[in-house]
N, C-alpha and C positions, 0 to 999 in steps of 0.2 A: 676538260668535261664538265668540270663545277662552274667555269668562266658561260659555257654554252648554255646552261642550266638556268644560270641566273639573268643571263641575255634576254631569256626566251621566259621569263617568271609569268609574264602577262598573259603570253601564250599558253602557258599550264594553266594560268587560273582559270583562262576563258575555257579552255579544255574539259577542267575540273567542275566548271559550274553545268556547262551543256552535261555532263553525265550525270551530276545529281539531280538535275531537273528531269532527265530521262529517266532515272529511276523513280523520283518521285511520281512522274506520268504515269509510268508501266506499275506502280503499285498501287496508285488510287482509279485508274481508268480502264488498263486493259488486265490487271489482278494477275501479270506474271511475275511468278516468285521467283523466277531461275534469271531473267532478264534483269529486275531489277539488283539482285545481289551482286551479279555480275557486275552491274554499272557501279553500284558502290564500293565493290571493291578496287577495280581501277580508277576510279575517282578518288579513294583514299590513297593509294600506292604513288599515283602521279602527285597528287597534292603533298603527300609525305617527304619527297625526294628534295625540293629546295627548302623545306622547312625544318627536314632534317640535316642538310647541309649546314642551316646557318647553324643549326644545335650545335654540330660538331665542331664547326669553327669558333664557337664560343667556350666550349668547354677545352679546346686547346689552348686557349688563353687564361684557365680555369675561372670562367666566369659560368653560373648558373642563369642562362638568359631566358627572357619568356620562350624563345622556340625551344628551349630543353622541356619546358614545361609542357606544352604544346607537343612536341613529339611524343613524349611517354605517354600524352592523355589517348593520342592518336593509336598509338601502339597497343596502349591497353585496351582501348574499344574494339581494337583488330581482334586482339587476344579473345577475348570475349564473344568474338562475332557479332560483336553490334556494329555494324557494317554502315547503316544509316550514320548512325553517331560520326563513326570516325572519318565519313565522306562528309558530311554536314559541317564539322568542325573544322577540316582542314579546308576547305573550301572556303568558309567564314573567315579564317584568317589569312588566306590570302587575298582573298578579296578587301579585307579590311587594310589589308599591307597596301594594297594599289591605292584605295582610296586615299589611303594616311599620305603616301607618298605624292600623291599629284594634288593635293590640298596644300600638302605644306611649300610644294613647288609655286603655288599661288600667292603664299603668304610673302616670299622672295620677290614677288613681282616689281618692286621698287628697284632691284638691282637688276632684273631684267631692263627695263624700261632706261635705266641708266646706263646700260653697257651699251644698249642699242644706240645711244646717243654720241657713242664715241666714235669718231672718223676712221675710217680704213685707208684713206687717201689723202694726198695733199698737193696742191698746184706749186712746185718745186721751180726756182728760178736756178736755170742751168748755166754754164760756162759760155755758152754761145749766146746768151739774150735772152734765150725762150721759155719760156715754162712748160713744164711737162708735168704730168700726173704720175706720182710716182706713191708706191706704198707706204702707208705712216710709218713705219720701220726705217725709210730710208732717209728720214729726214732728221738733221743733227742741231744741236744749238750753232744759233747764229746763221743760220740759214735763211733766204727768204721767198718768203712764199705769199701766193694770192690767193685771195679771197673774192667769190662772186656773190652778187644777191642771191639768198637762197642755200648758198653754203654754210657747211659747218667748221668753225674753225679748229684748225688741227692740232694747235699747241698754245702753250702759255706764251704769250709774246707782248710785244711793242708794236704800233701801228707807225710806219714810216713814211705813208702817203695814202691818199685817200681819206673817205669819210662815209660812215654811215651809222645804221642804228642795229643793234644786238640784242637778240632776245637771249637774257642769261637765265632763263628758268631753270636748266641743270644745275647752278651753282647757288643761285640764291633763291628756288622754290617759287619766284614769282615771273609770270610773264611779260611784265612791262618792259619797254625796250629803252636801251641806254644809248646815247649818242657817242659815237666813236670817232675821234679825229686825229690830227696829229699826236705822236707819243702819247697817246691814250694805251691803256693796258686791256688787253683781251686773254680771255680765258678759252681753253681747249673745250670741245662740247657745247660750246654755245653758237647760236646759228645767226647767221648774218640777214636781217628781214630786208633790207636794203641797202643800195652802193657797193661800193667796190672796195676792197682793203688791201696793203700791201703790208706785210707784216713783217718783223724780224723774231725768230723763233728764240725763247730765252728759257725754255724748259719743253721738254718732251716726252712723251711715254709715259710711263709709270709715274714720272716727278712732277707732273702738270699737275695744278688744282683738281682738276676732273678725277684725274686716275687717283689720288691721293682719298678723294671722298669715296670711290669705289671700294679703294682698298679698307678704309676706315670701319665703312658699314659693314663690309663683308666679314672682317675682324669681329664687330661687333655683335654681329648677329652669329656667328661662332663662338663667342665667348658664353660662359656659363656665369649665371649669378649666385648668388650664396644658395637660395632654395634650391636651383637646379642641383649642388652639388650636393645639399643634403639628400635631395631625394634620389640622385644616384647612386650616394653611400649607403639609404635606406634600403632601394631595391638589390642592392649586393647582398644584402643580408636577408630581405624578406623573400626573396623567390626560393633562395634554399630553404627558408624557414617552411614556407608554402608545400615544398616536396617532402619536407620532413613531416609534416602534418600529414600529407596524403599518404605516407608510409605508415605511421602510428595508428590511423584510420582504419587502412586495409589490416592490420595485425590484429585489431581489434574485433574488425566487423567481418574480415575476409570476404569483403564486397568489393574488387576490382573498378565495379564501376562507380561507386560512391567514393574510392580512392581518387580516379581520373577527373571526377567531375569536379571534385574540391581544388585538383589542380587547375583546370579551366575557370573556373571561377575564382579563384584567387591571383589571378595575372593580373599585375599592375600597370598594365597597357597605359591606359588613360592618365593614370598619377605622373608615367615616365615622361610622356609626350605635350601632358599640359601646359606645365610652366615654359618651356623653349618655343611653343610655337605663339605663346604671348607676346614674348620677348622678340621674336624674330619680327612678327606684324607690327609690333609697336614702332622697333627701330625702322623698319622699311618704309611704316607711314612719315617717321620723322624726316628719311632720305627725300623722299618726294616731295616735302613740303619746306625743305630747305632748312632742317634741323639735322645737325649730326650727334645722336645719342652714342657716346664711343663704349659701348658694351652696356649688357643687361644687369650690370652690378649696380650700377648707379640709379637705376631707374627707382627701386624703393625710397633711396635716400631723396631723390628728387621729388617724389609723389608726397613725401612728408616733409617737404619745406615749408616752414613757418616766416621764415626771415630772408628778404633778398637785400642785399647790400649793394649799391651803386657806385661805381665811379662817374664822376662827373664828365670830363671832357671827353665826346667820341661816343659816350653812351648814353647818357640822358641829354646831352647837347648834340647839334648837328657836327662839332668837331670843325667848324671853319668860323674861329672867333674874328671880330674885327675891331680895329684901332677907334673908339666912336670918341674919344676925349685924350687930348694931348697938351701939356704944359713944359715950355722950353725955357730953361735958366742959361743957356749960353747961346752961340751962334748956330741956329738954327739948323742949318745944311752940314755943318759941321756935327751937329749931336746925330741927325741923319744918318751922316755916313758912318758913325760909329756903331749905332743901331743895326744898320744892315751888316756891317762886316762881320758883330759878332754874331747876330742871328742866324746868320746864313749858314753858321758853323750846328745848327741845331735843329732836329726834326720836332720840337715841340709843336703843338698849334699853335699856343702864344707867339713863337718864333716865327713861324709861316705867317702870321697875321701881321706883323711887324714888317717883315721882307716886302709883303704884298701893300703894304701902304705906303710903305717907301721906297721900296727897291727898284720900281721901274725906270730905266736907262740910265740907273746911278752906277758909276763906275767907282768902286772902294778897293782901297789893299785890304788884302786878307792878315790877319792876325799871325803873329808871330808864336804865339800858343794859346792855348786854352786849357781851361779846365773844369769841368764841372763838378758846382757844387751842391751835392745830392739835396734835392728838396729846397734849394735856395734860389740857384741862377749859375751865370757863367761867371767866371772871371776871364781876362784876357789882356794880351799885351799886342799892343798895335803902335806901330812906330816909337818903341820905347815908353809907351805909356799904358799904365794901369787903368784897365777900364772892367767895371763891375756891372753887369745887367742882371737884375732879377727882382726880386722882392724887396722892397723897403726894408724889411727887417735885416735882410743880408748886407745893405749898405750902411746901416748902422753898427750892425756887429763887428763889421770892417772898418770901424771908427770914420765913417761918413757923416758930417754934421748935417741933420734934420731938421729943420725948425717946425714950430708948432703951426705956421701956416702952411707949409705943405702937408704936414699930417693931418691936418683940417681939410685942405683940398682930396687928399687920398680916402678920408672918411667919408668925403660925398660923393665921390666916385663908386666907392664899396656899398653906399646906401642905393644906388642906381644898379647894384648885381654886377657891377665890373670887375674884374682882376686889375691887381695894379702891378705894374712894371716900372722900375725905376734904372735910370742910368747913371752913374759917376765916373769921372773921368778926372786923375791928375788929384784925387781926395776930394773933390767937392762934387755936388748933386748937379747935373745937366739936364734931367728930362723927367717927367712923371707922366706915363700913360696910361688910360683906362680903357682895357679891352674886353668886351663881351661876347661870348658866343650864344647863338640862338639855341633854344630849348626845341627838341625834335617835335615836328607837328603831332606826331600821333601818341607821345610818350606819356601824358596825362591817361586818353582811353585803356591803354595798354596796362597801363599801371590798375587802373580800376578793373580791369578784366582779372588780372594777379590777386586781387582781393576779394573779389567775387569769387574765385575759384580755393582761396582757403588760407591766402596770405595775408600774413597779422601784422610783420614788422616792415616797412618799406623806408630804407636809409640812404642817405647820401653820405660818402666819404669822400673829401679832396684836400687836395692840397691848396688850393684857393683860399682866398679870404672868407671869412665867416659870413658877411654881407653877402658874398655874391653867393655862397650856398644856401642862404634863410630866403634868400627871393626864389632861388629854383624849389625849395620847399615849399613856400607858400604858393607859387604858381600850379605845382603837380600835385600836392596835395599828402605831400611826404609825413611819415611819421615821426622822424629825427633828422637832422643835418649836421655834418661835422666839418668846420675847416682846418684849414691852416696844420693838414695833416703830412706828415712824412710816410713813404713807404711803408716802414718799420712799425709806425704810428697805426695805420690801417690795418696791417696784420695782427696787431695787440688785440686791437679792437673785434676782429673775427674771431680771434681766439678766446677772448673774453664773454662774446655772445654764446659760444658752443660752450662755455663752462659754465653757462646760467642755464642748459639745456635745450637751447633753441638748434633746430637743424638750419644751417646758414648755406643760401646760393651766393657766391658772389659774381657780381656781373660787370666786365671790364673789357679792355680792348687785347687782354692776354699777352702784353709786353711789359709796361710800366707797374702791373699790379701784380707780377708774378708770385711775389709771397704770400698777399691776400689769396690770391687764386687756389694756390698749393695748400693753403691752410682751412680750407672753406670745406664743408659738406660736399658742396657740388658746384666746381668752378666751370662757368659760363662766360666763353669768349665770344667776342664781335668783331670784324674784321674782314669781310668779304673773302674767308678761308685763306687766309693768311698763312703762311707755314708755322709762324711761332705762336698764332691763336690755335691751328688746329694740335700743335704738338703739347702746349701747356693747359689745356681745359679738357673737361667731362664732356660738355656741351658747346657745339658751335653755333651759333646763328650765321648762316652763312650770306644772310641779306646784309646784313652789319649794320641793321638798327632791332629797335626793340617789336617790331612789329609782330613775329614768331616766336617770341617769350612764352606768352600766353597758352601758345597752341602746344610749345613743349611742355610747360608746366601740365596743362589738362591733360597731353598724352600721356606723360609719366603716370600720371593718376590713374588715368583708366586704362595703364597696361596694367599696374599691381595690381586695381582691382579686378582685372579679367584674370590675371595668374590665381589669384586667390580664390574666384569663382571656380578655374578649373580644377583647383586643388580638392575645391569640396565634392565637386561632381565625381571626380576620380574617387577621393575616400568613399564617399557616399556610394556608388555604384557597388563595390567591393562588399559594404556592408549588408547590401540588401540582397544582394546574392547569395552568401553566405547564410544570413538569418532565414530566406527564403527556402534554402535548402535545408536547414533545420528544422523551421516549423511548417511547410507545406509538403505537398506529395508531387506538385504539377513542375518542379525546378528540374532541369536535366541537363546534360551536357551540351547538348545541341542549342537550347533557350540559352543557359548560360554563355557559350561563346557569342551568339547574337547579340546579347546585350553587352557583352563585353567590348564587342566591335562598334556596336552603336554607341557606347560611352564615349569612346575614342574620337566617333565622328564628331560626336556631340564639342567635345573640348577644340578640336580643331577650329568647326566650326563656330563655335563661342569666340575662339582667339583671331579667328581671320575677320570678325566686326572690327576690328582694331584699323585693317588694311583701307577701311574709309571713313575713318573718325576725323570729325571736323568738330572744332571747337564753337560750340552755341552762341 
């Protein structure tokens, strides 16, 4: 029976509203006292049923909820035969709940929009060589799938044939088309705008990047901030206190009407709903713009961030460095063989630059063993020969002789903003390379926007040489720049800044900088939604550059500001209602309920403004 009543709650609200309207019409126009009375009585009873059931459910778990207060108020008005008050209060409470639920659903529009992008079917290669459209649940890792123009890519995978342009707005928040060809990675939920692709499924279902995004945003919207937890705890005691005050008032005044009016006026509905709706709308807006805010708790810290610390490679720079200068001190081709052999073992951007420069068509022997020297480089053994590739300091620490002439050359590379990579074999220096990464084209503009929003310190920390980071500092107008740092040095710097009272956001790739990310107040990762970035950070910029960072920062500030506004509106409404009851004669239960429900709608509509937030 309870399920049936709750399922038809909107219909009950409509019937209650019709009866209230009929009663008022009869009273003011037709002057029919009997019809008016019966209309209000029936409206009161019908409206009380779902409200009373919700009150009983609350009391079963030993919670005195708003529904309990309203139920007592309706019953009290009914007892003193103020049927007009009981009918209007029950209808307004139900109607307010209906509008509240409807508008709250709109704040989750980003989730709905994302969910609708999720593909339902896929064209799967069958055993007989034909493609058949199957339900997405029938696709397994390793399956071969066909995607035609205009179709949604159903899984995370890699292109094994074909080419085309893909709209990755569902992942990055930007509708620019990305070219895909052989071996290109693709994401579920993105759309093939032109061309035909055959892909191999690497991740399916909830394990895809798209599935993880939806899951994370849902978890974030359902999480509770510190303010929400406080308000929940506050209302847990405030609501019974309101009931106690009403009983005390009745004991001294013997006025049931005054007591039940206090119950209605003291309802903390707007206070309870105001903060969650701000957080839900803010997080939803972020998801729509390629920014994952992983929980409402971080919004306060992010909004108060005054210091942004950036990793260099792949964050402020494009992450695709190139070899610009090279000096060889041994047989050039043999040295290049050693460079490619060692650097193929590494995923570091500088290593990739070396392989790209010298690896084309080069057949080299694989190292017998390799050892990564943290923050220094790589030690390898190739055909019985000890090879070191990394910073010049690493070679010196390992006893390799470095002449003054080589050091002078390295300094000239650094002065041009280049990173230095040296190679030694058999105990002697064989090569000195100058490698430089390009600064992201939009980085300076985005950093200026951060400053305009309130960021005071913009700092770069890098394991690269000081000359290289100084060049980037000058080019981007950063506050401070520190080079030659190991991961533990970066983490110590973050701790030092926090100890000085700064609220610190660290922006990195979510992999190499995990200690710094973990120690910062707000960890911001970039990397096209890589698993590691999603797991270790508080904020994920899905488009893998700084484009959406100012939007995320501005959104956090707007969300926190909106949350404070809603608290002020909610508390101010209760104070106004109770003051009016004491100091005026016009305040009654119906007016109080109307103002109470109006305040709930005001905080919801105020929160919903965040859905369309855009950085000016």
